[in-house]
N, C-alpha and C positions, 0 to 999 in steps of 0.2 A: 912367400907362399900364398901370403894372402893378396898381394896383386892378381897374381896365378887365377885365385878361386871368385875375386870381382871379376876378371876378364871373361871367365866363362860362367855363371850364373847368373841368373836375374835378381837374387837374392829377397824371392819368396820366404816365406816364413815354411817353416819344418822339411827344410832340408836337412839338419842332423840328426833330425830323426828318424827320416828316410835313410840313410847312410847307413845310421846305427844301425838299425833292421838288416838292412842289406846286411852287414858283416857280421850280425850274431846267425841269422840265418845261413850266411856260407859257411861260419862252423860249423852247424849242425848235420848241413850238407856235406862237409869233409868227411864226417864223420860217419854218417850214414852212407855215404859211398863210399867210400874207402872198405867196406865190408861186404855190400851189396853182392858182388858174383861167387865170392868165396863162398859168402855165407847162404848162398842160391846152390852150388856146386858139393859145398863141401859137410853142409847141416841138412838144406834139403833135399839134397841128391839129383838136382835137378839135370838131365845130359842136355846136348848140346841142341837135338830138335828139340825139346821142348822149352829150352832156352827160348826161342824163337814165339812158343805160345805164351810163355811168360811174358813179354815182354808184348805180344798181339795187347793183351789185356792192359800192361801197364800204359800203353800209348793211347789208349781208347780215349780218356778225358781231354787227350790232347785234342782228337779226332772231333769230341763231341764241344767242345770246348765253346766255340761261336754258340750254340743253342745254352748252355751253361750260364753264360754271361747275359745271356738273353732273360733271364731269369732274376739277374739281381740288374739289367739293364737302369734301373730309377737311382741308383747309389753310385756314392760320388766314388772315384778313382781308389779313394783314401780307403772307405769303405771295403770297397771289395780285396783292396791290398793286408787289409786286418782280417778277412775272413781264410783269404789262399792261406795264409801263414797259420791262423788256427788252426785249418783244416792238416797242412804238413803234421803240425804236433800232433793230431790225432791219428796219423797214418802211423809214427816214431813208437805211441802209446802202443797202440794195437801188437805191433813186431815184439815189444819189448813183454807184452804181458799176456797174450794168449797161443802160445806155442810155436810147435815147427813146422806143424801141416799144411802140406802144400796149398791147400785151397786159402787155411786162412790167410798165410804168407802170399799170398798172389793179391787178395783179398785187402790187407792192409799197406801193400805198394800200390796196387790202385787208389784208397785213398791217399797217401802221401803224393802221389804222381797228380792227382786232381788236384791238389793245392797249390802244389808246384805249380801245373800249367796254368792256375787261374792268373799267380803272381806274374809270370811269364811278361805278358805283354803291358799288364799296369808299371812291373818295373823299369821298360824301354822307355813306353808313355810319358812317364812320371821325371825321369831321366830327360827326357828333349822338354818337358817341361820347364823344367826348375833351368835348364841350360840359353844364353843368348842365340838368338837364330842362326847366327852363323857357326856356334859351340856344339853344333848338334854330337857331331863323333866325339868329339873330346870328352863329351857330358858322358854318355855310353861308355868310353873308355875307361875315366873313373870308374865310374859305377860295378863296370865289369873286375878292374883292377882292385877293389874293395871286397869283392864276394870271392875271388879267388885267394885274398889276402885268408880270409877264414877258412879255406878249403884248406889250403897248406898246412895252418895249424892243426886244422883236423887227420891231415892224412899223414903229418909227419909223426905226431900221436898215434893214432893207430900201427901205424908200421911200427912203433918203439913200442908201444903192448905191444905187441903177437909175437917180436922178437921177444922181446920178456918171458911172458909165458911161454916160450918153444925152448928158452935155455931153462926155463921152471919144468920142463917133464910133460908141459898139457900138451895134446897130440891136435894136432890141423884140427881135427873136428871136436873138439871141445870146445861146447858152450859157453864156458865161461866170460873168454874176451867177447865176442859177439855181443853176448848179453848187456857187458859193461859200456859198451861203444852204443848202443840204442837208447841206455840210459843216460851218459853225456849227451847226446843228442835228443835227447829229451827236452832236459835241465836248458840248454843252450835257446832250442824252439820256445819254448816258453819265457825263455828273458824276449827273444824276439818279437814274440805275442803281446808281452806289457811293453816294450817299446814302442809296437803300434799304435797299441791300445792309446796311448798319452798323445798320438799326431790330432791336430785340431782338424773339423772338417769347416773348411773355409769357404765362403762361395756357394755359388749352385751345384745340384748334381751335374755330373757328365752325363749326358744321354748317348747312349748306344744302338746305333741302329739292331732289331731283330738279327736280319742278316743283312750284311752291307755287303755286295756285289756292287762294283762299277767299270765299265770297260778300261777307264785309263789305268787300273793297276792290273791288265791282263797280264803285263809281264814280269809283275811281283809275282802275281800268284802263279806262273811257269815256273818263278823260279824256286819256288818256296816246294813247288813240287820236287824238281832235282837237287836238292837242296836236302830236302826230307830223307829222299831213297840214302844216297850216296849217306849223309851223316847215320843214317839208322843202321846198317852195316856195323859202321865201327863203333858207334856208343853199343849195340850191341855185343857183335861179334868178338872183338878185336881183345876184350878181355878175357872172354872165355877162349879164347886163342894160348893166351898165353898161362891161363888154368889147366885146361884138360890137355893142349898141345905139348906147350913146356914147362907142365906142374912149377906155373910159380905160386907159390903161399900167398898166405893173406899179408904178408910184412911186405912183401918186393911189390903185391899191386899197389898197396895205399901210398909204396914211395915213389911206382912212377907217376900213380896222379898227383901225391902232391910235389913233383917236379913240373907235373905237365900244369898246372896252378900257377909254381913259381915263374915261369913262363908265362901265365897266361896274366899274373899282377905285373909284372914288369912291362909289357910288349902291350898289352891292349890298352895303354893312354897312347901310345906309339902309333897301334897300327890306328885309333881314333884319329889322331894330327893328320896322317897319310888321307885318311878317307876324305877329310876337309880341303887338305892338298889338292891331292891325285886325283879328285874324284871318287866315288862309289863306283863306276864302270871299269876302272884300270887295276882296282882292288879285289874285284869279282873274279876277273880273268885269270888276273896272277893268282889267285888261290890256288885256281882247280890246276895248274899248271904243272904245281907244287904236288897236287893231290893224289894224279896219275902217277907219280915215281913214289910216292907212298905205297897206296895199295899195293904196286904190282909186288916191291920188295914184301908187303907185310903177307902175299899169298905165296913168294916164291922162296923167299930165304931161304925157308930147307933144305931146297931143291938146290941151290946156288953154292949155301954154306956148308962148314959141319955144324953139327948141330947147337953147338955152346956157342960159335959164331952167330949162327942164325937167331937166337936166343937176343944176343945184344943187338942183332940188326931191326931184329920188331920192338924192341925194346925202344930203340932211336926211332922209329918210325910212329911208333904208339906215342909219342910225344909231340912229333913233328906235324901229326892229325889237330891234336889238340890246338898247337899252336896256328895253322890256315885256321880251322873251325870259327878265331876268335875273327875271322874277315868278315861276318856273318853281319855284324852291326853295319855296314854296308848299305846294307838293302835297310834295314831301320831307315835311315838318313835319306837313303832314294823315295820313299813309302814319305816321311815327312816333307822336304821338297814339293810331292806329289799333292798332299794334303790341303785342304783351305780351313781345317779346323783342327784344334785339337783333339774333339767329339769321332773328325771322321779319321784320324791318325788311327785313336787307340779299337776303332771297331776294324779299320780294313786291318791293322797287326794281329789281330783274336781271329781275324776270318783268316788271316795269311797262316797262321800257326794252325786252326783247322783244317787249312788245305794241303798242307805241310806233314800234317797227324796223317791226312787221308792214305798216303802211297806210303806212309812209315809204316803202317799198321798193316798193311799186307807183305811188306819186304819184311818185316819181323817173321811173318809165318814162313814167307818164301825161301829167307836165307837161311834158316834151319835145316828146311826141305834139301836145300843144295848143297849146305857141310854134309848134309849124312849121304846124301847118295854123287857128289860129285867133288867135293873137299874145298878146302880153303883156298885154291887156287883159282878155283874158276867164281866161287863166292867174293873176292877180294879184286876180281877182272872185270866182277860187274860195277860193284863199285866203281871204279876206274873209270868206266867208259862213260857211267852216269854221269861221272866230275866232267868229263870232255863235252857231254850234252848241254851242261849246266854252265859251262865256260863259255860256247858256241852261241848260247842263248843270250846269256849277261854281255855279249860283246855287242847285241843289237840297240840293247837300251839306248836312247836320250837324255841328255840332262832337258827336265823343262826349263821354260824359257823364264818362269819366276819362281820364286822360293815363298814356306811358307813365312808369315809373321810374323803368327803367334808365340 
């Protein structure tokens, strides 16, 4: 294991603390995400149309990320990493302590989302920084695998907790389980913040452009648009289809998410290695070909099979979507090959996330309306079409003549 680690990483200090923070925040996210959709549906009483509105506000930090990080552009990546993790903790504490009113819940979901989005590009950039120049995909895969490992434990414990509560006679809309989960997530995030705070800031701050747009990244921006659109449909509405259409309870949703993360943990390093060996273009195109089948079965399973069989088919496709989403790491390696410095890499990933979320917030609003007026068949057919466009666009990218040396 030591040989593999030495062959992958450059030996920079702070690696273990960084990975430990990823693990604890992954654990916390597993608890938080494991109850999110059932909490909205069963406690806050958010409808399918309102779910799109909630997601619109929850994704706003991603859209505004380039401006949020511009405000902190003189800080090092490590400091921004600490701030983002602390903001996530604030969001969970708000959900735990301040009630179930729709406005309050949405507000603190946005706070949590702000921290999550701040950490997102920094985590990718730091993973690539710690890696040797030809091991970027493998490093991203390991980081993703550690996060998924934490998610698995959180999801499984949520599933067990709500299964036990159901056996003890607690109703699906009882607050007891949800409060307990928010408390555990807060404790884990507090631990993640303490670990992150112990990381040393060595070297000069990483300067970020206030708004970094460069022509050489045009195809990357377009890929983020199409990926953001198709991702948002699944992220927002796939769990809600299971909850409202197929009547899945919290225990079932959390268990499905655990299975997704298990595959993520096992396959992230494999996909990372495939990105390095086969190239990001091949991975991007193959990803979408599978996606089309997943989307169509998700939208039409209830018309093709009896409901109990359709439920199983939809659960399988829910997991398959999470697996093919792992291929998104290929775009990060593509950007690393195009960039000429670590600073440019971080700025570009940040801008890419904002571009991604520009379409995401619109799709969130549109998706709820499409579901309400036209049905889930049209909603997931739209996701399939967007995936095909993404694949066609990915097929046009070319590997840069030289790759990053930092």
